[in-house]
LUMKOLMI-982752 format. One record per residue (C-alpha): residue in one letter; x, y, z; chain. Coordinates in steps of 0.001 Angstrom, whole numbers. Example, Ala and Ser with C-alpha at 12.3 -4.5 7.8 and 13.67 -1.06 7.14 Angstrom:
BEGIN
<rec><aa>a</aa><x>12300</x><y>-4500</y><z>7800</z><ch>A</ch></rec>
<rec><aa>s</aa><x>13670</x><y>-1060</y><z>7140</z><ch>A</ch></rec>
END
This chain:
BEGIN
<rec><aa>m</aa><x>91679</x><y>30777</y><z>68352</z><ch>A</ch></rec>
<rec><aa>k</aa><x>88664</x><y>32863</y><z>67729</z><ch>A</ch></rec>
<rec><aa>f</aa><x>87483</x><y>36266</y><z>68936</z><ch>A</ch></rec>
<rec><aa>s</aa><x>84442</x><y>38427</y><z>68374</z><ch>A</ch></rec>
<rec><aa>l</aa><x>84945</x><y>42126</y><z>67528</z><ch>A</ch></rec>
<rec><aa>v</aa><x>82175</x><y>44214</y><z>69004</z><ch>A</ch></rec>
<rec><aa>t</aa><x>81613</x><y>47106</y><z>66176</z><ch>A</ch></rec>
<rec><aa>s</aa><x>79329</x><y>47892</y><z>63560</z><ch>A</ch></rec>
<rec><aa>n</aa><x>82087</x><y>48960</y><z>61258</z><ch>A</ch></rec>
<rec><aa>r</aa><x>82992</x><y>46253</y><z>58607</z><ch>A</ch></rec>
<rec><aa>h</aa><x>86150</x><y>48234</y><z>57768</z><ch>A</ch></rec>
<rec><aa>k</aa><x>87435</x><y>48051</y><z>61339</z><ch>A</ch></rec>
<rec><aa>l</aa><x>86561</x><y>44213</y><z>61238</z><ch>A</ch></rec>
<rec><aa>d</aa><x>88801</x><y>43721</y><z>58114</z><ch>A</ch></rec>
<rec><aa>e</aa><x>91670</x><y>45654</y><z>59986</z><ch>A</ch></rec>
<rec><aa>y</aa><x>91465</x><y>43387</y><z>62864</z><ch>A</ch></rec>
<rec><aa>r</aa><x>91420</x><y>40390</y><z>60714</z><ch>A</ch></rec>
<rec><aa>h</aa><x>94298</x><y>41394</y><z>58748</z><ch>A</ch></rec>
<rec><aa>g</aa><x>96381</x><y>42399</y><z>62040</z><ch>A</ch></rec>
<rec><aa>l</aa><x>95605</x><y>38929</y><z>63757</z><ch>A</ch></rec>
<rec><aa>e</aa><x>95688</x><y>36581</y><z>61025</z><ch>A</ch></rec>
<rec><aa>r</aa><x>99234</x><y>35911</y><z>61398</z><ch>A</ch></rec>
<rec><aa>l</aa><x>98765</x><y>34708</y><z>64860</z><ch>A</ch></rec>
<rec><aa>g</aa><x>96113</x><y>32024</y><z>63538</z><ch>A</ch></rec>
<rec><aa>i</aa><x>93522</x><y>34185</y><z>65175</z><ch>A</ch></rec>
<rec><aa>d</aa><x>90080</x><y>34334</y><z>63356</z><ch>A</ch></rec>
<rec><aa>v</aa><x>87846</x><y>37300</y><z>64076</z><ch>A</ch></rec>
<rec><aa>e</aa><x>84215</x><y>37611</y><z>63566</z><ch>A</ch></rec>
<rec><aa>l</aa><x>81585</x><y>40451</y><z>64007</z><ch>A</ch></rec>
<rec><aa>l</aa><x>79685</x><y>40587</y><z>67307</z><ch>A</ch></rec>
<rec><aa>k</aa><x>76931</x><y>43095</y><z>67043</z><ch>A</ch></rec>
<rec><aa>a</aa><x>76293</x><y>44012</y><z>70683</z><ch>A</ch></rec>
<rec><aa>d</aa><x>75470</x><y>47203</y><z>72283</z><ch>A</ch></rec>
<rec><aa>c</aa><x>77393</x><y>48765</y><z>75129</z><ch>A</ch></rec>
<rec><aa>e</aa><x>76448</x><y>51872</y><z>77014</z><ch>A</ch></rec>
<rec><aa>e</aa><x>79358</x><y>54258</y><z>77114</z><ch>A</ch></rec>
<rec><aa>i</aa><x>79838</x><y>55690</y><z>80297</z><ch>A</ch></rec>
<rec><aa>q</aa><x>80591</x><y>59520</y><z>80713</z><ch>A</ch></rec>
<rec><aa>t</aa><x>84317</x><y>59521</y><z>81824</z><ch>A</ch></rec>
<rec><aa>d</aa><x>87568</x><y>61100</y><z>81130</z><ch>A</ch></rec>
<rec><aa>t</aa><x>89749</x><y>58280</y><z>79646</z><ch>A</ch></rec>
<rec><aa>l</aa><x>89192</x><y>55732</y><z>76932</z><ch>A</ch></rec>
<rec><aa>q</aa><x>90350</x><y>53100</y><z>79051</z><ch>A</ch></rec>
<rec><aa>k</aa><x>87584</x><y>53509</y><z>81505</z><ch>A</ch></rec>
<rec><aa>v</aa><x>85205</x><y>53598</y><z>78741</z><ch>A</ch></rec>
<rec><aa>v</aa><x>86501</x><y>50284</y><z>77575</z><ch>A</ch></rec>
<rec><aa>r</aa><x>86665</x><y>48557</y><z>80861</z><ch>A</ch></rec>
<rec><aa>s</aa><x>83084</x><y>49561</y><z>81463</z><ch>A</ch></rec>
<rec><aa>c</aa><x>81975</x><y>48044</y><z>78282</z><ch>A</ch></rec>
<rec><aa>i</aa><x>83911</x><y>44856</y><z>78915</z><ch>A</ch></rec>
<rec><aa>d</aa><x>82209</x><y>44545</y><z>82281</z><ch>A</ch></rec>
<rec><aa>q</aa><x>78738</x><y>45056</y><z>80822</z><ch>A</ch></rec>
<rec><aa>l</aa><x>79230</x><y>42588</y><z>77853</z><ch>A</ch></rec>
<rec><aa>k</aa><x>80607</x><y>39922</y><z>80337</z><ch>A</ch></rec>
<rec><aa>s</aa><x>77393</x><y>40577</y><z>82431</z><ch>A</ch></rec>
<rec><aa>e</aa><x>75391</x><y>39819</y><z>79680</z><ch>A</ch></rec>
<rec><aa>g</aa><x>77099</x><y>36418</y><z>79024</z><ch>A</ch></rec>
<rec><aa>y</aa><x>79562</x><y>37333</y><z>76203</z><ch>A</ch></rec>
<rec><aa>r</aa><x>83161</x><y>35904</y><z>76198</z><ch>A</ch></rec>
<rec><aa>n</aa><x>86119</x><y>36064</y><z>73892</z><ch>A</ch></rec>
<rec><aa>f</aa><x>85706</x><y>39235</y><z>72552</z><ch>A</ch></rec>
<rec><aa>m</aa><x>87398</x><y>42501</y><z>71733</z><ch>A</ch></rec>
<rec><aa>l</aa><x>86236</x><y>46143</y><z>71406</z><ch>A</ch></rec>
<rec><aa>d</aa><x>87900</x><y>49505</y><z>71114</z><ch>A</ch></rec>
<rec><aa>d</aa><x>87368</x><y>53236</y><z>71606</z><ch>A</ch></rec>
<rec><aa>s</aa><x>89190</x><y>56195</y><z>69912</z><ch>A</ch></rec>
<rec><aa>g</aa><x>89343</x><y>59786</y><z>70304</z><ch>A</ch></rec>
<rec><aa>l</aa><x>91001</x><y>62955</y><z>69316</z><ch>A</ch></rec>
<rec><aa>f</aa><x>92842</x><y>64861</y><z>72212</z><ch>A</ch></rec>
<rec><aa>v</aa><x>93745</x><y>68473</y><z>71917</z><ch>A</ch></rec>
<rec><aa>p</aa><x>95878</x><y>69566</y><z>74888</z><ch>A</ch></rec>
<rec><aa>s</aa><x>95182</x><y>73315</y><z>74172</z><ch>A</ch></rec>
<rec><aa>l</aa><x>91380</x><y>72282</y><z>74799</z><ch>A</ch></rec>
<rec><aa>n</aa><x>92338</x><y>70530</y><z>78107</z><ch>A</ch></rec>
<rec><aa>g</aa><x>92083</x><y>67112</y><z>76067</z><ch>A</ch></rec>
<rec><aa>f</aa><x>88723</x><y>67821</y><z>74372</z><ch>A</ch></rec>
<rec><aa>p</aa><x>86982</x><y>66386</y><z>72522</z><ch>A</ch></rec>
<rec><aa>g</aa><x>88790</x><y>63093</y><z>73841</z><ch>A</ch></rec>
<rec><aa>v</aa><x>86168</x><y>60538</y><z>74801</z><ch>A</ch></rec>
<rec><aa>y</aa><x>83378</x><y>62665</y><z>73320</z><ch>A</ch></rec>
<rec><aa>s</aa><x>85115</x><y>62771</y><z>69803</z><ch>A</ch></rec>
<rec><aa>a</aa><x>82339</x><y>60993</y><z>67917</z><ch>A</ch></rec>
<rec><aa>y</aa><x>79763</x><y>63266</y><z>69360</z><ch>A</ch></rec>
<rec><aa>v</aa><x>81728</x><y>66339</y><z>68599</z><ch>A</ch></rec>
<rec><aa>m</aa><x>82235</x><y>65171</y><z>65102</z><ch>A</ch></rec>
<rec><aa>d</aa><x>78543</x><y>64390</y><z>64593</z><ch>A</ch></rec>
<rec><aa>t</aa><x>77645</x><y>67741</y><z>66226</z><ch>A</ch></rec>
<rec><aa>i</aa><x>80180</x><y>70206</y><z>64668</z><ch>A</ch></rec>
<rec><aa>g</aa><x>82234</x><y>68430</y><z>62367</z><ch>A</ch></rec>
<rec><aa>c</aa><x>85714</x><y>69164</y><z>61153</z><ch>A</ch></rec>
<rec><aa>q</aa><x>84852</x><y>72801</y><z>60408</z><ch>A</ch></rec>
<rec><aa>g</aa><x>83522</x><y>73234</y><z>63831</z><ch>A</ch></rec>
<rec><aa>m</aa><x>86999</x><y>71948</y><z>65280</z><ch>A</ch></rec>
<rec><aa>l</aa><x>88817</x><y>74190</y><z>63358</z><ch>A</ch></rec>
<rec><aa>r</aa><x>86805</x><y>77132</y><z>64405</z><ch>A</ch></rec>
<rec><aa>l</aa><x>87139</x><y>75753</y><z>68020</z><ch>A</ch></rec>
<rec><aa>i</aa><x>90914</x><y>75557</y><z>67929</z><ch>A</ch></rec>
<rec><aa>d</aa><x>91484</x><y>78771</y><z>65910</z><ch>A</ch></rec>
<rec><aa>g</aa><x>94309</x><y>80842</y><z>67733</z><ch>A</ch></rec>
<rec><aa>l</aa><x>95371</x><y>77913</y><z>69875</z><ch>A</ch></rec>
<rec><aa>d</aa><x>98189</x><y>75600</y><z>69926</z><ch>A</ch></rec>
<rec><aa>r</aa><x>97279</x><y>73021</y><z>67176</z><ch>A</ch></rec>
<rec><aa>k</aa><x>99165</x><y>69857</y><z>68709</z><ch>A</ch></rec>
<rec><aa>a</aa><x>96877</x><y>66935</y><z>69011</z><ch>A</ch></rec>
<rec><aa>r</aa><x>96975</x><y>63313</y><z>69383</z><ch>A</ch></rec>
<rec><aa>f</aa><x>94740</x><y>60291</y><z>68706</z><ch>A</ch></rec>
<rec><aa>e</aa><x>94443</x><y>57363</y><z>70992</z><ch>A</ch></rec>
<rec><aa>c</aa><x>92908</x><y>54011</y><z>70529</z><ch>A</ch></rec>
<rec><aa>c</aa><x>92367</x><y>51677</y><z>73435</z><ch>A</ch></rec>
<rec><aa>i</aa><x>91642</x><y>48059</y><z>72375</z><ch>A</ch></rec>
<rec><aa>g</aa><x>90096</x><y>45817</y><z>75206</z><ch>A</ch></rec>
<rec><aa>v</aa><x>90200</x><y>42060</y><z>75200</z><ch>A</ch></rec>
<rec><aa>c</aa><x>88151</x><y>39618</y><z>77282</z><ch>A</ch></rec>
<rec><aa>s</aa><x>89354</x><y>35988</y><z>76705</z><ch>A</ch></rec>
<rec><aa>d</aa><x>88831</x><y>32912</y><z>78648</z><ch>A</ch></rec>
<rec><aa>e</aa><x>92251</x><y>31580</y><z>77610</z><ch>A</ch></rec>
<rec><aa>l</aa><x>94307</x><y>34800</y><z>77690</z><ch>A</ch></rec>
<rec><aa>g</aa><x>92489</x><y>36914</y><z>80369</z><ch>A</ch></rec>
<rec><aa>e</aa><x>91501</x><y>40244</y><z>80242</z><ch>A</ch></rec>
<rec><aa>f</aa><x>93746</x><y>43281</y><z>79175</z><ch>A</ch></rec>
<rec><aa>s</aa><x>93913</x><y>46355</y><z>77077</z><ch>A</ch></rec>
<rec><aa>v</aa><x>96410</x><y>48204</y><z>75114</z><ch>A</ch></rec>
<rec><aa>t</aa><x>96472</x><y>51810</y><z>73896</z><ch>A</ch></rec>
<rec><aa>g</aa><x>98076</x><y>53184</y><z>70661</z><ch>A</ch></rec>
<rec><aa>v</aa><x>98784</x><y>56956</y><z>70328</z><ch>A</ch></rec>
<rec><aa>s</aa><x>99488</x><y>58870</y><z>67240</z><ch>A</ch></rec>
<rec><aa>p</aa><x>100748</x><y>62349</y><z>68181</z><ch>A</ch></rec>
<rec><aa>g</aa><x>100334</x><y>65162</y><z>65499</z><ch>A</ch></rec>
<rec><aa>r</aa><x>98556</x><y>68261</y><z>64791</z><ch>A</ch></rec>
<rec><aa>i</aa><x>95365</x><y>69672</y><z>63581</z><ch>A</ch></rec>
<rec><aa>i</aa><x>96154</x><y>71754</y><z>60205</z><ch>A</ch></rec>
<rec><aa>y</aa><x>94080</x><y>74833</y><z>59135</z><ch>A</ch></rec>
<rec><aa>e</aa><x>91907</x><y>73446</y><z>56468</z><ch>A</ch></rec>
<rec><aa>e</aa><x>90417</x><y>70055</y><z>55387</z><ch>A</ch></rec>
<rec><aa>r</aa><x>92817</x><y>68029</y><z>52959</z><ch>A</ch></rec>
<rec><aa>g</aa><x>92054</x><y>64632</y><z>51487</z><ch>A</ch></rec>
<rec><aa>v</aa><x>88985</x><y>62378</y><z>50708</z><ch>A</ch></rec>
<rec><aa>g</aa><x>89845</x><y>59214</y><z>52356</z><ch>A</ch></rec>
<rec><aa>g</aa><x>89272</x><y>57979</y><z>56029</z><ch>A</ch></rec>
<rec><aa>f</aa><x>86572</x><y>59371</y><z>58219</z><ch>A</ch></rec>
<rec><aa>g</aa><x>86010</x><y>61609</y><z>61175</z><ch>A</ch></rec>
<rec><aa>y</aa><x>88737</x><y>64022</y><z>61770</z><ch>A</ch></rec>
<rec><aa>d</aa><x>91222</x><y>62418</y><z>59130</z><ch>A</ch></rec>
<rec><aa>p</aa><x>90948</x><y>65485</y><z>56960</z><ch>A</ch></rec>
<rec><aa>i</aa><x>92346</x><y>67920</y><z>59417</z><ch>A</ch></rec>
<rec><aa>f</aa><x>94914</x><y>65705</y><z>61389</z><ch>A</ch></rec>
<rec><aa>v</aa><x>98631</x><y>65425</y><z>60289</z><ch>A</ch></rec>
<rec><aa>p</aa><x>100701</x><y>62770</y><z>62456</z><ch>A</ch></rec>
<rec><aa>d</aa><x>104175</x><y>63565</y><z>63462</z><ch>A</ch></rec>
<rec><aa>g</aa><x>106703</x><y>62733</y><z>60659</z><ch>A</ch></rec>
<rec><aa>e</aa><x>104147</x><y>63294</y><z>57880</z><ch>A</ch></rec>
<rec><aa>e</aa><x>102887</x><y>66333</y><z>55767</z><ch>A</ch></rec>
<rec><aa>r</aa><x>99902</x><y>64553</y><z>54732</z><ch>A</ch></rec>
<rec><aa>t</aa><x>96474</x><y>64186</y><z>56635</z><ch>A</ch></rec>
<rec><aa>f</aa><x>95301</x><y>60793</y><z>57170</z><ch>A</ch></rec>
<rec><aa>a</aa><x>92525</x><y>61504</y><z>54761</z><ch>A</ch></rec>
<rec><aa>q</aa><x>95465</x><y>61862</y><z>51951</z><ch>A</ch></rec>
<rec><aa>m</aa><x>97146</x><y>58583</y><z>52877</z><ch>A</ch></rec>
<rec><aa>d</aa><x>96389</x><y>55144</y><z>51524</z><ch>A</ch></rec>
<rec><aa>m</aa><x>95475</x><y>52413</y><z>54091</z><ch>A</ch></rec>
<rec><aa>l</aa><x>98888</x><y>51030</y><z>54385</z><ch>A</ch></rec>
<rec><aa>s</aa><x>100500</x><y>54609</y><z>55132</z><ch>A</ch></rec>
<rec><aa>k</aa><x>97641</x><y>55405</y><z>57661</z><ch>A</ch></rec>
<rec><aa>n</aa><x>97812</x><y>52099</y><z>59471</z><ch>A</ch></rec>
<rec><aa>q</aa><x>101699</x><y>52907</y><z>59815</z><ch>A</ch></rec>
<rec><aa>h</aa><x>100777</x><y>56113</y><z>61533</z><ch>A</ch></rec>
<rec><aa>s</aa><x>97445</x><y>55754</y><z>63178</z><ch>A</ch></rec>
<rec><aa>h</aa><x>96518</x><y>55160</y><z>66726</z><ch>A</ch></rec>
<rec><aa>r</aa><x>94559</x><y>51877</y><z>65746</z><ch>A</ch></rec>
<rec><aa>g</aa><x>97457</x><y>50778</y><z>63828</z><ch>A</ch></rec>
<rec><aa>k</aa><x>99951</x><y>51174</y><z>66677</z><ch>A</ch></rec>
<rec><aa>a</aa><x>97207</x><y>49536</y><z>68956</z><ch>A</ch></rec>
<rec><aa>m</aa><x>96903</x><y>46739</y><z>66647</z><ch>A</ch></rec>
<rec><aa>v</aa><x>100895</x><y>46146</y><z>66801</z><ch>A</ch></rec>
<rec><aa>l</aa><x>100530</x><y>46259</y><z>70734</z><ch>A</ch></rec>
<rec><aa>l</aa><x>97605</x><y>43888</y><z>70854</z><ch>A</ch></rec>
<rec><aa>a</aa><x>99434</x><y>41359</y><z>68549</z><ch>A</ch></rec>
<rec><aa>e</aa><x>102449</x><y>41677</y><z>70742</z><ch>A</ch></rec>
<rec><aa>e</aa><x>100420</x><y>41111</y><z>73931</z><ch>A</ch></rec>
<rec><aa>i</aa><x>98467</x><y>38284</y><z>72519</z><ch>A</ch></rec>
<rec><aa>k</aa><x>101669</x><y>36544</y><z>71372</z><ch>A</ch></rec>
<rec><aa>r</aa><x>103212</x><y>37021</y><z>74811</z><ch>A</ch></rec>
<rec><aa>r</aa><x>100215</x><y>35623</y><z>76590</z><ch>A</ch></rec>
<rec><aa>m</aa><x>99911</x><y>32654</y><z>74136</z><ch>A</ch></rec>
<rec><aa>g</aa><x>103584</x><y>31786</y><z>74825</z><ch>A</ch></rec>
<rec><aa>n</aa><x>102990</x><y>31963</y><z>78733</z><ch>A</ch></rec>
<rec><aa>r</aa><x>100192</x><y>29295</y><z>78376</z><ch>A</ch></rec>
<rec><aa>k</aa><x>102615</x><y>26453</y><z>77911</z><ch>A</ch></rec>
END
């Protein structure tokens, strides 16, 4: 079985290939654009992108959207995480949350459009907290200020294997593989 991954991030492509190879699924790159709607959930963004790409004739593809959700900021930046990172960065986020509860969570919603398996999505969640200063040089985005539950290291301080065990995308990839396996078994 073959899927295309809608992304411009080659590291993400490698993650998907690694996560799905044991199911005999080949993942290739699909450079297609999707206009992200202004909404309150990753699931709605992913659903909208699937509908857009289907209307353009694309089939057998996957895509994802991720965000950092901070309850003390009413879930902000959430679906606007990339924009906020580009605008104020980690230092701006640290100033924004100063004096507030530092609980946070990363979410990753993966959507699938498949002729054989149907359409579905899965969401992985990594609860944790925002620390008081940046630590580590790995990763990207908010990784230097986020520590997942059960850890003392930020995502930026972890190697890829450790990060995948704790990360929202790593957890979503596990759910994705389980759902694909379940759906493949139901085709018989």
